[in-house]
N, C-alpha and C positions, 0 to 999 in steps of 0.2 A: 397542606392539609390533603387527608384521602378520605373521600366519600365513596362508600359501595351501598351498592342495594343487598336487598335481605326479602325471600320470595314469600309472603305469607298469603294464604288464599283468603279470600274474602275483604283483603285491604289494598287500597288503591296503590300508596306508595309507602314503603317503609327501609329508612336509612339508617345506615349507621356512619360517624365521622371519628374519624384518630387525626390528631392533630400533635405529633410530637413537642414542636415546639412550646405552644401552653398546656399541653399534659390534656387535652381534651378528649373525654372517650364520650360519647353521645349518641341517643337514637333519637329520630322522629318517625312518629306514624302518622298515616294518614287514612282512616278507616273507610268514610264516603264523603263526598262533597257534593251530594245532589241536591241540597239544600241551599249550597253555599259554600266559600271556601271552609277549610276546616280551622276554625278555634279552640284553643286547648293549651292549658297552662305547661310551664316548664317546670318540673321538680330535680331536684338533688340530692342524691341519697348515697351512703357507702355500700352500693348491692354488693352483694358474696362473689355474683358473676355477671357474665352478660345475659347468660339464658336469663336470670332472675329479672335483671332490667327489661328483658324483651317481653317477659310474661307480663311484668308492670305496665308496660306503655301501651302494650295491645289491649289489654283490658281497660284502659284508661282511655283510650283512641275511641274504641266503641262506644263505651258509656256515654262520652262526648257527642257521640252522633244522636244516640237517644235523648241524651237529655236536651240538646238543641231543638230536635225534633219535635220533644212533649212539651217546651216553653216557646215553640215559635219563634225563634231566635232569626231564623232566614240565615242559619248557618251549617255548617257541616261539623264533622267529627276529626280531631287528631290531637295529639299529645306529644312532648317531648321530656326526655330525662337526661339528665347528665350522671354519671358513674362517677364520684369523687367525695373526698373527705370533704365535708363541709365548713372546715376551718381552714381548708387551704383555697379559697376562694382567690382568683387574682382578675383585673383588667384584661389580661391576654387573654385568659380562660372564656371569659364573657364576649369578647371582641371575635373570637373563634367561632363561639356559638351564633353568634348574630351572621357570621358569614354561613355557618351551617342553615341556618333559617332563611336567609337571603337566596340561598339555592334553590328553593322551594318554589319561586316567584310570585309568591303570594297566594300559592295553593294551600299553606300552612301560616296560620298567625299566631303567635305567642302571647302568653300572658303569664301573669303570676302564678305559684303554685307552692309545693312544700321548700321550704328552705330558699326560695326566690322571692327577695324583695325587689322593691321599685328600683332601687339603688343599683341592684342587678340589672333589671332590664332598661336602664337608663344607658348602661354601657353597651347592651346587647344593640341597643335602638343605633347606637352610631356607627352599625354596619350593614343594617336594614331597615327598612321604614315598617315591617310586618311585626309591628309589635304594639299591642294594646294593654290598659291599665295601669299606664303611665302616671304620673303625678299630673295633678291640676293645672301647675305651674307649666307644665310640659306640653299641654292639652288634651291630658287623657282624663279618666273618669276617677282617677285617685285606687287607693287600696280596696280591692273589692270584698273584703272579709266582712265589714260590717253588712254588706249587702246580701252575702249570702246566710249569714246569721237572719237577718230578718224575713228571709224567704223560707229558712227554717222553723220560725216562728210562726210564719202563716199555714206552713204545711202541718207544723204539729198541731194547729187548730184543727184542722180537717181530720186526723187521728183523732184528738180528743170527742170529736163529734162522732167519728164512726164507732167507736169504743163504747163511750160513755154516754152519747146522744146529747152533748152540750161541749162547748169549745171553751168553757169555763176552766181555768188554770187552777183555780184556789185548791188548795189542799193536796194536790196532784205532786208524787215523788217522783221527781225526773233525775237520773244519774244519768251523767254525761260522763265519757271515759274521754280524755283529750280535751284539755281547756286552752288552748293556744288563743291565737288569732279569731277564730270562729266560735270556738267551742266555749271559750270564755265571755265572748260577748251574748252567744245564747244562753250561758247560764246568768248573766244580767237580766237579759227581756223575761226568761223566765220567773226569776224571784219579782222584777216588777209588776208581774202579773197575779203574786199570791203562790205560786209553786214553792213546792219544798225542795230544795235544790242539793244534790248531793255530787261532788266530783272528785276525779280522782285523776293522775297522769303521773308519766315516770318520769316527770320533772316535779320533782317534792317542792321546789323553791316557788314553782309558778302556783302549786295547790297552796301553799302557806300566804302567799301574796292576796289571793282571792280570798282565801278563808278569812284573813285578817280584815279585808277590805268590805266585804260583801256579809261575812258571817256564815258562809257556806258550811254544810257539813261535809266532811272530807273522809274518805275511805281509801285503803291502800290501793294502789293499782294491782297488785297482783292479786287473783280472785275476786277481783271487783264483780265479777259477772253473777256471782252467787247474793250478792245484796236486794232485799228485798224493794223493790220499786213499781211505780205504774208504768213509765215510758223510759227505757235505756235507749241512749243517745251516745252512740260509737262517733268519735268527733276526731280520731286519730288516722294511723294507717288502716289500711284496706284487710279483707279477707279474715277478719276477725269472729265474723258468725260462721261458725264450723262444727264438726262432730263431736270437738272437746268441748266448744263453750256453749252451744244451743242448750244442752240439757241442765246446764246449770242456771239459763236464764230463769228468774222470778219475776215477771213482768208480764204486761197486758199487751204491749207495744214496743217497736224499736223504729226511732225515728232519729237518724243522727245526721251528721253533715259529711261524714267519710266518705271517700269514694270507693267504690268497691267492696261494700261490706261482705258479700256473701262468699265463702273462698268457693263454692261452687254453684250452680245455676239450681241443682236440687236441694240446697239448704233452704230455699225460698219455700219448698214443701214441707221440709222438717219443721219450720218455724209455724205452718199454718197446723200442721197436726199437732203441733203445741197448743194451739188457739193463741198465738202470737201474733198480732196484725204488724206485717213489715212494709214502712212506706218505702218504697224504692228510691236509693241513695241519690239515681240523677235525677230524679224528679222532685224530691224535697230540697236538694243542695244547689238548685239552678239559678238563685238570686246572683251570684258573684259573673255569672258568665252573661245572665242577661243584661247586667250592667255592662258589663265590659263592652258585649254584642253592641250596644246603643250607641257607642263610639264609632261603627262602622255604619250607622243610619244616614240617611240623606237628611242633610241639613246638622249633620252633627249631634254630639253628646246633648240628652235632653234629659235630667236626674228626675224632673218630675215623671216623664214617658216611661223611664224604667222603673221606678217603684210601683208604676201602674200596673205595670206587667209581672213585675214581682209577688205583687200581691195576689195576682190570680195563679201562682203557686196552689193556693189553698184550692182553688177551682179544680185545678189538674189533678191533683192528687184524689178529690172527691170524685172524679170521673175514672180514676185507677180502680177506687176500691168498689166502685157501681159495676165496671167491666168485671172485676174482678167475681160479685156477688152474679151476674148475669150469665156468666159461662161457666160459674164453678169452678175456678182456675186461682192459682195463687196472683199476688199482686204484682211479682216480677214479670210475670207471663201477661198480666194484663196492661203492665206498663210497655212492655216490649211491643204488642198488640197496638197499641195507641202511638207509638213511636212509627212502627211499620206501616200503619194506614197512612200514615202523614207522607211518610216516605215513598210510598207507591201511587200516592196521587201525585206527589210533585214529578215522579218519572212519568206517568201517563200525560202531565200536562207537557212533557218538556217532548214526549215523542209526537204530540199532537202537532207542535209547533215547526217540527222539522220538515 
């Protein structure tokens, strides 16, 4: 196994791992551990190149720093990605990944993310203790997806109140792009509260399954941005809010569970100029990481305490919207301002103790 360093300004540590025996090619990025060890999920994708994977892992790790800071998890930000075909998973691959995670000595704690399930993490756990989000039977908090979805529901309530003056879902048209474990559950929660739910996904079979079960309206994934709705919820891959897609949007708000929805920071201004309220992704989708983070709390995991913190996503988003109004800035800048204030306060407290 060959572990090598990648120097990136503004990040505490970025490393790559190549393991010819298992076929592992992976990256781990630690952005900031001011508030605690870096917690962030592991994802596996057939990236076109290491540069593409590096771009992804750096954005995700920084997002985790801000997500944990705003959510007050007591954790820092990190992320890991495996470059590879998801149909070619193997125990050897995940054992090698476990050794890679372990080489960080607890500064990085991994969890479930795109294309990585609890069964994969169980194998990783055989090589390192620094794994969270395992099954209840293994002493973990289980699948974080339902908690992420619940947090997005709470955040969407804040969005509705900000735009329409009420958090009533009845009659609101909500378009979800990506209806996997989190997006699918969000669709169910929205419908239960009276919303008119519209879904699309590159996986047509998944759309048909949910449409048959719940009666959701379905639209083609291609060109879905032009579908009229009140709230647009991107719930798949990131960087989908960009110069090509934003002009097509016909909504009043964007509030989804996908990470890194903005292709570039300036796209928050483009949305604002169009009169579209943007719920910063790392604020609204923090439910899963809040729940997983509770595994590391003194006394161990407590679901009731986790749910209480997840419910406060509504209040955190409301605070972001208030800051944006007060300072006449976009909501992305407001969320970063809130996160940086908390990081600065922690750094000052640490300096005083030295």
